N, C-alpha and C positions, 0 to 999 in steps of 0.2 A: 681735819679733826673729825673723828667719828663718834664722839660722845654726844648723845642726844638727850632730849627731855625725857624720852622713854627710859633711857639708862638711868637718869637721875631719879625718876619715879621709882624704878626698881631698887635703887640704893636707899631711898627714903623708906620703902617698904621693909627692906632688910634691917635697917637700923631701928625701925619701929619695934622690932622684936627683941632688941637688946634691953638691958637694964637701964632705967633712967639715971642711974649713977654713972653709967659708962657712955651714954649716948645723948647728945643734945636733942636729936630728933625724938628719941623715946621720952625724954624729959618734957619737951613741948607737948607731945601727944598725951602724956599722962596728965598734964595740967588741963586738958580739955580743949574742945574746939574754939572756945572764946579766947583762950590764951594764944593759940596758934594764929587765929585771925588778927589779934592785936599785934602780935609780933610781925606778921606780914605787913600790917599797916605802918608800923614803925619803919620797916625796911623800905616800903614804898615812898614814904616821906623823905628818907635819906637819899633815895634815888632821884626824886624830883629836885632836891637841892643840888645834888651832884650834876644833874643834867642841865640845870640852870646856871650853875656857877663853877663847876669842877672841871678837871681835865679828863682826858680820855681814860687814863688808868683808874681814876676814882669812879668814873661812870661805869666802867666794866665791872669793877668790884661790887658796886651797889646793885647793878643789874643782876649779877650772879646771886647776891643775897636775896633779891626779890623773887627770882625764879625758884630758888630752893625753898624759901618760906611759903611761896604760893603752893608748891607741891605738898608741903607739910600741912598747910591749911586744908587743901583738898582731901588729903589722907584722913585728917581729923573728922571729916564729914563723909568719908567713904565715897568720894566722887573721883572717878577714874579720869586720868588725863585724856584717855580715848574719848570720853564723853565731851570734854571741852573741845578737843580737836574736831570732833564730828560737828559740833555747833559752829565752829569757825568755818569748816568746810561748807556747811549749809549756807552760811552768810555770804561766802564768796561767790555764790551763784548770782547775786545782785551787786550792783555798785554800792559803795559805802553809803552814799546819800539815800539811795532807794531802800537799802536795808534799814537804815536808821529811821526813815519815815514810816516803814512798815511796823517797826517796834513801837513807835509813839502812838500809832493808831490802835494797836492791840490792847 
């Protein structure tokens, strides 16, 4: 499969330009960053429940919802996926435990 998070980010950006009457993405963004963040939170909770209790198909569906709504919430705050990926790349220079310890000291 060649569909990437960058492809999804581009699709979110394109749909953001549509009318809120025609696009769920545009509707969420028109409602403001707080609404986009709350929707992401709802989807994250649904994923947690599916991961704890659901089957593979349900987990996949909820994970897809989480990724989509994360990118919408980032778009609502004009944060590029590239910035998030750069942060992750920087963090991988250390072990997870060392990286976490460095964050708690800062």
